mmCIF file of the N, C-alpha and C atoms, coordinates in Angstrom:
data_MODEL
# 
_entry.id   MODEL 
# 
loop_
_atom_site.group_PDB 
_atom_site.id 
_atom_site.type_symbol 
_atom_site.label_atom_id 
_atom_site.label_alt_id 
_atom_site.label_comp_id 
_atom_site.label_asym_id 
_atom_site.label_entity_id 
_atom_site.label_seq_id 
_atom_site.pdbx_PDB_ins_code 
_atom_site.Cartn_x 
_atom_site.Cartn_y 
_atom_site.Cartn_z 
_atom_site.occupancy 
_atom_site.B_iso_or_equiv 
_atom_site.pdbx_formal_charge 
_atom_site.auth_seq_id 
_atom_site.auth_comp_id 
_atom_site.auth_asym_id 
_atom_site.auth_atom_id 
_atom_site.pdbx_PDB_model_num 
ATOM 1   N N  . MET A 1 1  ? 101.281 104.199 103.451 1.00 0.00 ? 1  MET A N  1 
ATOM 2   C CA . MET A 1 1  ? 99.873  103.518 104.053 1.00 0.00 ? 1  MET A CA 1 
ATOM 3   C C  . MET A 1 1  ? 98.956  104.748 104.333 1.00 0.00 ? 1  MET A C  1 
ATOM 4   N N  . GLU A 1 2  ? 99.444  105.962 104.210 1.00 0.00 ? 2  GLU A N  1 
ATOM 5   C CA . GLU A 1 2  ? 98.558  106.958 104.468 1.00 0.00 ? 2  GLU A CA 1 
ATOM 6   C C  . GLU A 1 2  ? 97.317  107.024 103.513 1.00 0.00 ? 2  GLU A C  1 
ATOM 7   N N  . ALA A 1 3  ? 96.282  107.590 103.678 1.00 0.00 ? 3  ALA A N  1 
ATOM 8   C CA . ALA A 1 3  ? 94.982  107.584 102.997 1.00 0.00 ? 3  ALA A CA 1 
ATOM 9   C C  . ALA A 1 3  ? 94.479  106.301 102.810 1.00 0.00 ? 3  ALA A C  1 
ATOM 10  N N  . LYS A 1 4  ? 94.895  105.329 103.617 1.00 0.00 ? 4  LYS A N  1 
ATOM 11  C CA . LYS A 1 4  ? 94.242  103.923 103.697 1.00 0.00 ? 4  LYS A CA 1 
ATOM 12  C C  . LYS A 1 4  ? 93.453  103.776 104.897 1.00 0.00 ? 4  LYS A C  1 
ATOM 13  N N  . ILE A 1 5  ? 92.332  102.907 104.763 1.00 0.00 ? 5  ILE A N  1 
ATOM 14  C CA . ILE A 1 5  ? 91.434  102.827 106.044 1.00 0.00 ? 5  ILE A CA 1 
ATOM 15  C C  . ILE A 1 5  ? 91.411  101.222 106.335 1.00 0.00 ? 5  ILE A C  1 
ATOM 16  N N  . ALA A 1 6  ? 91.494  100.896 107.598 1.00 0.00 ? 6  ALA A N  1 
ATOM 17  C CA . ALA A 1 6  ? 91.559  99.478  107.966 1.00 0.00 ? 6  ALA A CA 1 
ATOM 18  C C  . ALA A 1 6  ? 90.420  99.222  108.997 1.00 0.00 ? 6  ALA A C  1 
ATOM 19  N N  . LEU A 1 7  ? 89.784  98.031  108.888 1.00 0.00 ? 7  LEU A N  1 
ATOM 20  C CA . LEU A 1 7  ? 88.984  97.390  109.885 1.00 0.00 ? 7  LEU A CA 1 
ATOM 21  C C  . LEU A 1 7  ? 89.594  96.598  110.794 1.00 0.00 ? 7  LEU A C  1 
ATOM 22  N N  . VAL A 1 8  ? 89.714  96.874  112.108 1.00 0.00 ? 8  VAL A N  1 
ATOM 23  C CA . VAL A 1 8  ? 90.409  95.988  113.034 1.00 0.00 ? 8  VAL A CA 1 
ATOM 24  C C  . VAL A 1 8  ? 89.209  95.552  113.987 1.00 0.00 ? 8  VAL A C  1 
ATOM 25  N N  . THR A 1 9  ? 89.060  94.212  114.080 1.00 0.00 ? 9  THR A N  1 
ATOM 26  C CA . THR A 1 9  ? 88.132  93.610  115.043 1.00 0.00 ? 9  THR A CA 1 
ATOM 27  C C  . THR A 1 9  ? 88.839  93.402  116.310 1.00 0.00 ? 9  THR A C  1 
ATOM 28  N N  . GLY A 1 10 ? 88.118  93.282  117.337 1.00 0.00 ? 10 GLY A N  1 
ATOM 29  C CA . GLY A 1 10 ? 88.690  92.913  118.714 1.00 0.00 ? 10 GLY A CA 1 
ATOM 30  C C  . GLY A 1 10 ? 89.778  93.800  119.053 1.00 0.00 ? 10 GLY A C  1 
ATOM 31  N N  . ALA A 1 11 ? 89.531  95.176  119.028 1.00 0.00 ? 11 ALA A N  1 
ATOM 32  C CA . ALA A 1 11 ? 90.569  96.135  119.214 1.00 0.00 ? 11 ALA A CA 1 
ATOM 33  C C  . ALA A 1 11 ? 90.873  96.596  120.671 1.00 0.00 ? 11 ALA A C  1 
ATOM 34  N N  . ILE A 1 12 ? 89.796  96.155  121.545 1.00 0.00 ? 12 ILE A N  1 
ATOM 35  C CA . ILE A 1 12 ? 89.869  96.726  122.777 1.00 0.00 ? 12 ILE A CA 1 
ATOM 36  C C  . ILE A 1 12 ? 91.017  96.049  123.703 1.00 0.00 ? 12 ILE A C  1 
ATOM 37  N N  . LYS A 1 13 ? 91.795  95.098  123.411 1.00 0.00 ? 13 LYS A N  1 
ATOM 38  C CA . LYS A 1 13 ? 93.051  94.679  124.024 1.00 0.00 ? 13 LYS A CA 1 
ATOM 39  C C  . LYS A 1 13 ? 93.648  93.632  123.249 1.00 0.00 ? 13 LYS A C  1 
ATOM 40  N N  . GLY A 1 14 ? 94.760  93.196  123.655 1.00 0.00 ? 14 GLY A N  1 
ATOM 41  C CA . GLY A 1 14 ? 95.643  92.144  123.048 1.00 0.00 ? 14 GLY A CA 1 
ATOM 42  C C  . GLY A 1 14 ? 96.131  92.586  121.741 1.00 0.00 ? 14 GLY A C  1 
ATOM 43  N N  . LEU A 1 15 ? 96.071  91.380  120.745 1.00 0.00 ? 15 LEU A N  1 
ATOM 44  C CA . LEU A 1 15 ? 96.476  91.650  119.466 1.00 0.00 ? 15 LEU A CA 1 
ATOM 45  C C  . LEU A 1 15 ? 95.823  92.559  118.617 1.00 0.00 ? 15 LEU A C  1 
ATOM 46  N N  . GLY A 1 16 ? 94.321  92.584  118.755 1.00 0.00 ? 16 GLY A N  1 
ATOM 47  C CA . GLY A 1 16 ? 93.591  93.575  118.112 1.00 0.00 ? 16 GLY A CA 1 
ATOM 48  C C  . GLY A 1 16 ? 94.100  95.131  118.427 1.00 0.00 ? 16 GLY A C  1 
ATOM 49  N N  . LEU A 1 17 ? 94.314  95.302  119.670 1.00 0.00 ? 17 LEU A N  1 
ATOM 50  C CA . LEU A 1 17 ? 94.831  96.704  120.047 1.00 0.00 ? 17 LEU A CA 1 
ATOM 51  C C  . LEU A 1 17 ? 96.163  96.946  119.483 1.00 0.00 ? 17 LEU A C  1 
ATOM 52  N N  . GLU A 1 18 ? 96.926  96.020  119.551 1.00 0.00 ? 18 GLU A N  1 
ATOM 53  C CA . GLU A 1 18 ? 98.248  96.358  118.962 1.00 0.00 ? 18 GLU A CA 1 
ATOM 54  C C  . GLU A 1 18 ? 98.482  96.477  117.602 1.00 0.00 ? 18 GLU A C  1 
ATOM 55  N N  . ILE A 1 19 ? 97.576  95.684  116.741 1.00 0.00 ? 19 ILE A N  1 
ATOM 56  C CA . ILE A 1 19 ? 97.377  95.944  115.332 1.00 0.00 ? 19 ILE A CA 1 
ATOM 57  C C  . ILE A 1 19 ? 96.914  97.450  115.080 1.00 0.00 ? 19 ILE A C  1 
ATOM 58  N N  . ALA A 1 20 ? 95.905  97.768  115.754 1.00 0.00 ? 20 ALA A N  1 
ATOM 59  C CA . ALA A 1 20 ? 95.215  99.025  115.597 1.00 0.00 ? 20 ALA A CA 1 
ATOM 60  C C  . ALA A 1 20 ? 96.408  100.177 115.903 1.00 0.00 ? 20 ALA A C  1 
ATOM 61  N N  . LYS A 1 21 ? 97.061  99.916  116.935 1.00 0.00 ? 21 LYS A N  1 
ATOM 62  C CA . LYS A 1 21 ? 97.907  100.954 117.243 1.00 0.00 ? 21 LYS A CA 1 
ATOM 63  C C  . LYS A 1 21 ? 99.140  101.026 116.374 1.00 0.00 ? 21 LYS A C  1 
ATOM 64  N N  . ASN A 1 22 ? 99.619  99.921  115.602 1.00 0.00 ? 22 ASN A N  1 
ATOM 65  C CA . ASN A 1 22 ? 100.515 99.871  114.759 1.00 0.00 ? 22 ASN A CA 1 
ATOM 66  C C  . ASN A 1 22 ? 100.054 100.609 113.347 1.00 0.00 ? 22 ASN A C  1 
ATOM 67  N N  . LEU A 1 23 ? 98.883  100.134 112.969 1.00 0.00 ? 23 LEU A N  1 
ATOM 68  C CA . LEU A 1 23 ? 98.341  100.808 111.806 1.00 0.00 ? 23 LEU A CA 1 
ATOM 69  C C  . LEU A 1 23 ? 98.219  102.459 111.899 1.00 0.00 ? 23 LEU A C  1 
ATOM 70  N N  . LEU A 1 24 ? 97.662  102.778 113.104 1.00 0.00 ? 24 LEU A N  1 
ATOM 71  C CA . LEU A 1 24 ? 97.531  104.224 113.387 1.00 0.00 ? 24 LEU A CA 1 
ATOM 72  C C  . LEU A 1 24 ? 98.767  104.890 113.245 1.00 0.00 ? 24 LEU A C  1 
ATOM 73  N N  . LYS A 1 25 ? 99.858  104.281 113.830 1.00 0.00 ? 25 LYS A N  1 
ATOM 74  C CA . LYS A 1 25 ? 101.125 104.860 113.868 1.00 0.00 ? 25 LYS A CA 1 
ATOM 75  C C  . LYS A 1 25 ? 101.657 105.088 112.487 1.00 0.00 ? 25 LYS A C  1 
ATOM 76  N N  . GLN A 1 26 ? 101.119 104.228 111.581 1.00 0.00 ? 26 GLN A N  1 
ATOM 77  C CA . GLN A 1 26 ? 101.669 104.360 110.186 1.00 0.00 ? 26 GLN A CA 1 
ATOM 78  C C  . GLN A 1 26 ? 100.737 105.333 109.355 1.00 0.00 ? 26 GLN A C  1 
ATOM 79  N N  . GLY A 1 27 ? 99.812  105.952 109.926 1.00 0.00 ? 27 GLY A N  1 
ATOM 80  C CA . GLY A 1 27 ? 98.938  106.820 109.148 1.00 0.00 ? 27 GLY A CA 1 
ATOM 81  C C  . GLY A 1 27 ? 97.630  106.356 108.650 1.00 0.00 ? 27 GLY A C  1 
ATOM 82  N N  . VAL A 1 28 ? 97.574  105.047 108.825 1.00 0.00 ? 28 VAL A N  1 
ATOM 83  C CA . VAL A 1 28 ? 96.323  104.357 108.524 1.00 0.00 ? 28 VAL A CA 1 
ATOM 84  C C  . VAL A 1 28 ? 94.960  104.709 109.405 1.00 0.00 ? 28 VAL A C  1 
ATOM 85  N N  . ARG A 1 29 ? 93.965  105.254 108.856 1.00 0.00 ? 29 ARG A N  1 
ATOM 86  C CA . ARG A 1 29 ? 92.738  105.586 109.758 1.00 0.00 ? 29 ARG A CA 1 
ATOM 87  C C  . ARG A 1 29 ? 92.036  104.084 109.932 1.00 0.00 ? 29 ARG A C  1 
ATOM 88  N N  . CYS A 1 30 ? 91.454  103.882 111.096 1.00 0.00 ? 30 CYS A N  1 
ATOM 89  C CA . CYS A 1 30 ? 90.914  102.756 111.538 1.00 0.00 ? 30 CYS A CA 1 
ATOM 90  C C  . CYS A 1 30 ? 89.529  102.640 112.069 1.00 0.00 ? 30 CYS A C  1 
ATOM 91  N N  . LEU A 1 31 ? 88.817  101.817 111.578 1.00 0.00 ? 31 LEU A N  1 
ATOM 92  C CA . LEU A 1 31 ? 87.608  101.562 112.336 1.00 0.00 ? 31 LEU A CA 1 
ATOM 93  C C  . LEU A 1 31 ? 87.788  100.301 113.111 1.00 0.00 ? 31 LEU A C  1 
ATOM 94  N N  . VAL A 1 32 ? 87.563  100.401 114.496 1.00 0.00 ? 32 VAL A N  1 
ATOM 95  C CA . VAL A 1 32 ? 87.873  99.573  115.288 1.00 0.00 ? 32 VAL A CA 1 
ATOM 96  C C  . VAL A 1 32 ? 86.589  98.920  116.111 1.00 0.00 ? 32 VAL A C  1 
ATOM 97  N N  . THR A 1 33 ? 86.493  97.687  116.251 1.00 0.00 ? 33 THR A N  1 
ATOM 98  C CA . THR A 1 33 ? 85.319  97.079  116.996 1.00 0.00 ? 33 THR A CA 1 
ATOM 99  C C  . THR A 1 33 ? 85.688  96.553  118.334 1.00 0.00 ? 33 THR A C  1 
ATOM 100 N N  . TYR A 1 34 ? 84.827  96.409  119.227 1.00 0.00 ? 34 TYR A N  1 
ATOM 101 C CA . TYR A 1 34 ? 84.860  95.945  120.510 1.00 0.00 ? 34 TYR A CA 1 
ATOM 102 C C  . TYR A 1 34 ? 83.675  95.379  120.816 1.00 0.00 ? 34 TYR A C  1 
ATOM 103 N N  . PHE A 1 35 ? 83.466  94.609  121.664 1.00 0.00 ? 35 PHE A N  1 
ATOM 104 C CA . PHE A 1 35 ? 82.043  93.895  122.204 1.00 0.00 ? 35 PHE A CA 1 
ATOM 105 C C  . PHE A 1 35 ? 82.190  93.793  123.894 1.00 0.00 ? 35 PHE A C  1 
ATOM 106 N N  . ASP A 1 36 ? 83.109  93.101  124.266 1.00 0.00 ? 36 ASP A N  1 
ATOM 107 C CA . ASP A 1 36 ? 83.126  93.024  125.734 1.00 0.00 ? 36 ASP A CA 1 
ATOM 108 C C  . ASP A 1 36 ? 84.385  93.570  126.373 1.00 0.00 ? 36 ASP A C  1 
ATOM 109 N N  . TRP A 1 37 ? 84.604  93.118  127.476 1.00 0.00 ? 37 TRP A N  1 
ATOM 110 C CA . TRP A 1 37 ? 85.826  93.774  128.273 1.00 0.00 ? 37 TRP A CA 1 
ATOM 111 C C  . TRP A 1 37 ? 85.707  95.374  128.337 1.00 0.00 ? 37 TRP A C  1 
ATOM 112 N N  . LEU A 1 38 ? 84.584  95.737  128.622 1.00 0.00 ? 38 LEU A N  1 
ATOM 113 C CA . LEU A 1 38 ? 84.385  97.249  128.657 1.00 0.00 ? 38 LEU A CA 1 
ATOM 114 C C  . LEU A 1 38 ? 85.095  97.969  129.810 1.00 0.00 ? 38 LEU A C  1 
ATOM 115 N N  . ASP A 1 39 ? 85.733  97.176  130.756 1.00 0.00 ? 39 ASP A N  1 
ATOM 116 C CA . ASP A 1 39 ? 86.621  97.867  131.909 1.00 0.00 ? 39 ASP A CA 1 
ATOM 117 C C  . ASP A 1 39 ? 87.798  98.306  131.067 1.00 0.00 ? 39 ASP A C  1 
ATOM 118 N N  . ASP A 1 40 ? 88.124  97.862  129.748 1.00 0.00 ? 40 ASP A N  1 
ATOM 119 C CA . ASP A 1 40 ? 89.257  98.219  129.081 1.00 0.00 ? 40 ASP A CA 1 
ATOM 120 C C  . ASP A 1 40 ? 89.139  99.232  128.108 1.00 0.00 ? 40 ASP A C  1 
ATOM 121 N N  . LEU A 1 41 ? 87.947  99.838  128.065 1.00 0.00 ? 41 LEU A N  1 
ATOM 122 C CA . LEU A 1 41 ? 87.469  100.771 127.044 1.00 0.00 ? 41 LEU A CA 1 
ATOM 123 C C  . LEU A 1 41 ? 88.233  102.024 127.058 1.00 0.00 ? 41 LEU A C  1 
ATOM 124 N N  . ASP A 1 42 ? 88.416  102.566 128.258 1.00 0.00 ? 42 ASP A N  1 
ATOM 125 C CA . ASP A 1 42 ? 89.242  103.946 128.416 1.00 0.00 ? 42 ASP A CA 1 
ATOM 126 C C  . ASP A 1 42 ? 90.597  103.637 128.089 1.00 0.00 ? 42 ASP A C  1 
ATOM 127 N N  . HIS A 1 43 ? 91.175  102.423 128.529 1.00 0.00 ? 43 HIS A N  1 
ATOM 128 C CA . HIS A 1 43 ? 92.522  102.213 128.219 1.00 0.00 ? 43 HIS A CA 1 
ATOM 129 C C  . HIS A 1 43 ? 92.704  102.195 126.614 1.00 0.00 ? 43 HIS A C  1 
ATOM 130 N N  . MET A 1 44 ? 91.810  101.457 125.858 1.00 0.00 ? 44 MET A N  1 
ATOM 131 C CA . MET A 1 44 ? 91.708  101.396 124.415 1.00 0.00 ? 44 MET A CA 1 
ATOM 132 C C  . MET A 1 44 ? 91.779  102.822 123.741 1.00 0.00 ? 44 MET A C  1 
ATOM 133 N N  . HIS A 1 45 ? 90.754  103.678 124.248 1.00 0.00 ? 45 HIS A N  1 
ATOM 134 C CA . HIS A 1 45 ? 90.783  105.033 123.506 1.00 0.00 ? 45 HIS A CA 1 
ATOM 135 C C  . HIS A 1 45 ? 92.180  105.772 123.955 1.00 0.00 ? 45 HIS A C  1 
ATOM 136 N N  . SER A 1 46 ? 92.637  105.770 125.093 1.00 0.00 ? 46 SER A N  1 
ATOM 137 C CA . SER A 1 46 ? 93.725  106.485 125.320 1.00 0.00 ? 46 SER A CA 1 
ATOM 138 C C  . SER A 1 46 ? 95.059  105.928 124.531 1.00 0.00 ? 46 SER A C  1 
ATOM 139 N N  . GLN A 1 47 ? 95.051  104.706 124.404 1.00 0.00 ? 47 GLN A N  1 
ATOM 140 C CA . GLN A 1 47 ? 96.216  104.164 123.487 1.00 0.00 ? 47 GLN A CA 1 
ATOM 141 C C  . GLN A 1 47 ? 96.098  104.448 121.984 1.00 0.00 ? 47 GLN A C  1 
ATOM 142 N N  . LEU A 1 48 ? 94.818  104.467 121.564 1.00 0.00 ? 48 LEU A N  1 
ATOM 143 C CA . LEU A 1 48 ? 94.640  104.848 120.193 1.00 0.00 ? 48 LEU A CA 1 
ATOM 144 C C  . LEU A 1 48 ? 94.680  106.351 119.883 1.00 0.00 ? 48 LEU A C  1 
ATOM 145 N N  . GLU A 1 49 ? 94.195  107.179 120.824 1.00 0.00 ? 49 GLU A N  1 
ATOM 146 C CA . GLU A 1 49 ? 94.305  108.568 120.790 1.00 0.00 ? 49 GLU A CA 1 
ATOM 147 C C  . GLU A 1 49 ? 95.805  108.903 120.787 1.00 0.00 ? 49 GLU A C  1 
ATOM 148 N N  . ALA A 1 50 ? 96.524  108.256 121.510 1.00 0.00 ? 50 ALA A N  1 
ATOM 149 C CA . ALA A 1 50 ? 98.005  108.755 121.606 1.00 0.00 ? 50 ALA A CA 1 
ATOM 150 C C  . ALA A 1 50 ? 98.763  108.674 120.297 1.00 0.00 ? 50 ALA A C  1 
ATOM 151 N N  . THR A 1 51 ? 98.265  107.864 119.312 1.00 0.00 ? 51 THR A N  1 
ATOM 152 C CA . THR A 1 51 ? 98.999  107.884 117.922 1.00 0.00 ? 51 THR A CA 1 
ATOM 153 C C  . THR A 1 51 ? 98.795  108.922 117.186 1.00 0.00 ? 51 THR A C  1 
ATOM 154 N N  . GLY A 1 52 ? 97.580  109.920 117.398 1.00 0.00 ? 52 GLY A N  1 
ATOM 155 C CA . GLY A 1 52 ? 97.437  111.042 116.718 1.00 0.00 ? 52 GLY A CA 1 
ATOM 156 C C  . GLY A 1 52 ? 96.663  110.769 115.248 1.00 0.00 ? 52 GLY A C  1 
ATOM 157 N N  . THR A 1 53 ? 96.259  109.682 114.998 1.00 0.00 ? 53 THR A N  1 
ATOM 158 C CA . THR A 1 53 ? 95.716  109.372 113.811 1.00 0.00 ? 53 THR A CA 1 
ATOM 159 C C  . THR A 1 53 ? 94.205  109.122 114.216 1.00 0.00 ? 53 THR A C  1 
ATOM 160 N N  . ALA A 1 54 ? 93.282  109.529 113.115 1.00 0.00 ? 54 ALA A N  1 
ATOM 161 C CA . ALA A 1 54 ? 91.869  109.420 113.381 1.00 0.00 ? 54 ALA A CA 1 
ATOM 162 C C  . ALA A 1 54 ? 91.374  107.891 113.312 1.00 0.00 ? 54 ALA A C  1 
ATOM 163 N N  . TYR A 1 55 ? 90.550  107.684 114.248 1.00 0.00 ? 55 TYR A N  1 
ATOM 164 C CA . TYR A 1 55 ? 89.969  106.402 114.336 1.00 0.00 ? 55 TYR A CA 1 
ATOM 165 C C  . TYR A 1 55 ? 88.421  106.476 114.598 1.00 0.00 ? 55 TYR A C  1 
ATOM 166 N N  . LYS A 1 56 ? 87.671  105.357 114.469 1.00 0.00 ? 56 LYS A N  1 
ATOM 167 C CA . LYS A 1 56 ? 86.358  105.436 115.039 1.00 0.00 ? 56 LYS A CA 1 
ATOM 168 C C  . LYS A 1 56 ? 86.071  103.968 115.709 1.00 0.00 ? 56 LYS A C  1 
ATOM 169 N N  . ALA A 1 57 ? 85.592  103.973 117.041 1.00 0.00 ? 57 ALA A N  1 
ATOM 170 C CA . ALA A 1 57 ? 85.392  102.699 117.656 1.00 0.00 ? 57 ALA A CA 1 
ATOM 171 C C  . ALA A 1 57 ? 83.921  102.418 117.633 1.00 0.00 ? 57 ALA A C  1 
ATOM 172 N N  . VAL A 1 58 ? 83.426  101.166 117.424 1.00 0.00 ? 58 VAL A N  1 
ATOM 173 C CA . VAL A 1 58 ? 82.075  100.781 117.320 1.00 0.00 ? 58 VAL A CA 1 
ATOM 174 C C  . VAL A 1 58 ? 81.973  99.523  118.217 1.00 0.00 ? 58 VAL A C  1 
ATOM 175 N N  . GLN A 1 59 ? 80.968  99.512  119.169 1.00 0.00 ? 59 GLN A N  1 
ATOM 176 C CA . GLN A 1 59 ? 80.572  98.384  119.882 1.00 0.00 ? 59 GLN A CA 1 
ATOM 177 C C  . GLN A 1 59 ? 79.748  97.602  119.082 1.00 0.00 ? 59 GLN A C  1 
ATOM 178 N N  . VAL A 1 60 ? 80.166  96.303  118.780 1.00 0.00 ? 60 VAL A N  1 
ATOM 179 C CA . VAL A 1 60 ? 79.283  95.425  117.954 1.00 0.00 ? 60 VAL A CA 1 
ATOM 180 C C  . VAL A 1 60 ? 79.596  93.883  118.127 1.00 0.00 ? 60 VAL A C  1 
ATOM 181 N N  . ASP A 1 61 ? 78.557  93.094  118.363 1.00 0.00 ? 61 ASP A N  1 
ATOM 182 C CA . ASP A 1 61 ? 78.737  91.740  118.576 1.00 0.00 ? 61 ASP A CA 1 
ATOM 183 C C  . ASP A 1 61 ? 78.795  91.150  117.163 1.00 0.00 ? 61 ASP A C  1 
ATOM 184 N N  . LEU A 1 62 ? 79.966  90.654  116.665 1.00 0.00 ? 62 LEU A N  1 
ATOM 185 C CA . LEU A 1 62 ? 80.291  90.152  115.396 1.00 0.00 ? 62 LEU A CA 1 
ATOM 186 C C  . LEU A 1 62 ? 79.799  88.671  115.357 1.00 0.00 ? 62 LEU A C  1 
ATOM 187 N N  . ARG A 1 63 ? 79.379  88.002  116.573 1.00 0.00 ? 63 ARG A N  1 
ATOM 188 C CA . ARG A 1 63 ? 78.976  86.679  116.455 1.00 0.00 ? 63 ARG A CA 1 
ATOM 189 C C  . ARG A 1 63 ? 77.450  86.692  115.988 1.00 0.00 ? 63 ARG A C  1 
ATOM 190 N N  . ALA A 1 64 ? 76.806  87.760  116.199 1.00 0.00 ? 64 ALA A N  1 
ATOM 191 C CA . ALA A 1 64 ? 75.335  87.815  115.780 1.00 0.00 ? 64 ALA A CA 1 
ATOM 192 C C  . ALA A 1 64 ? 75.208  88.208  114.181 1.00 0.00 ? 64 ALA A C  1 
ATOM 193 N N  . GLU A 1 65 ? 74.389  87.547  113.568 1.00 0.00 ? 65 GLU A N  1 
ATOM 194 C CA . GLU A 1 65 ? 74.167  87.723  112.213 1.00 0.00 ? 65 GLU A CA 1 
ATOM 195 C C  . GLU A 1 65 ? 73.805  89.168  111.897 1.00 0.00 ? 65 GLU A C  1 
ATOM 196 N N  . GLU A 1 66 ? 72.759  89.614  112.696 1.00 0.00 ? 66 GLU A N  1 
ATOM 197 C CA . GLU A 1 66 ? 72.390  91.064  112.577 1.00 0.00 ? 66 GLU A CA 1 
ATOM 198 C C  . GLU A 1 66 ? 73.312  92.121  113.033 1.00 0.00 ? 66 GLU A C  1 
ATOM 199 N N  . GLY A 1 67 ? 74.357  91.686  113.495 1.00 0.00 ? 67 GLY A N  1 
ATOM 200 C CA . GLY A 1 67 ? 75.423  92.661  114.125 1.00 0.00 ? 67 GLY A CA 1 
ATOM 201 C C  . GLY A 1 67 ? 76.250  93.098  112.925 1.00 0.00 ? 67 GLY A C  1 
# 
């Protein structure tokens, strides 16, 4: 799975976060999105950083067409 890139939506908590962590642990670089639940943002970053694999997090409202 190394050299792969995945887009994981809703990665700030719950299933999205678990999917992102699992992919990162397998060496897949991830672009993760989040929109709300900003109280969990630090937790998301600490969980993803702990995997040691590169990721980028983007705040975006995927419900909006211009998003």
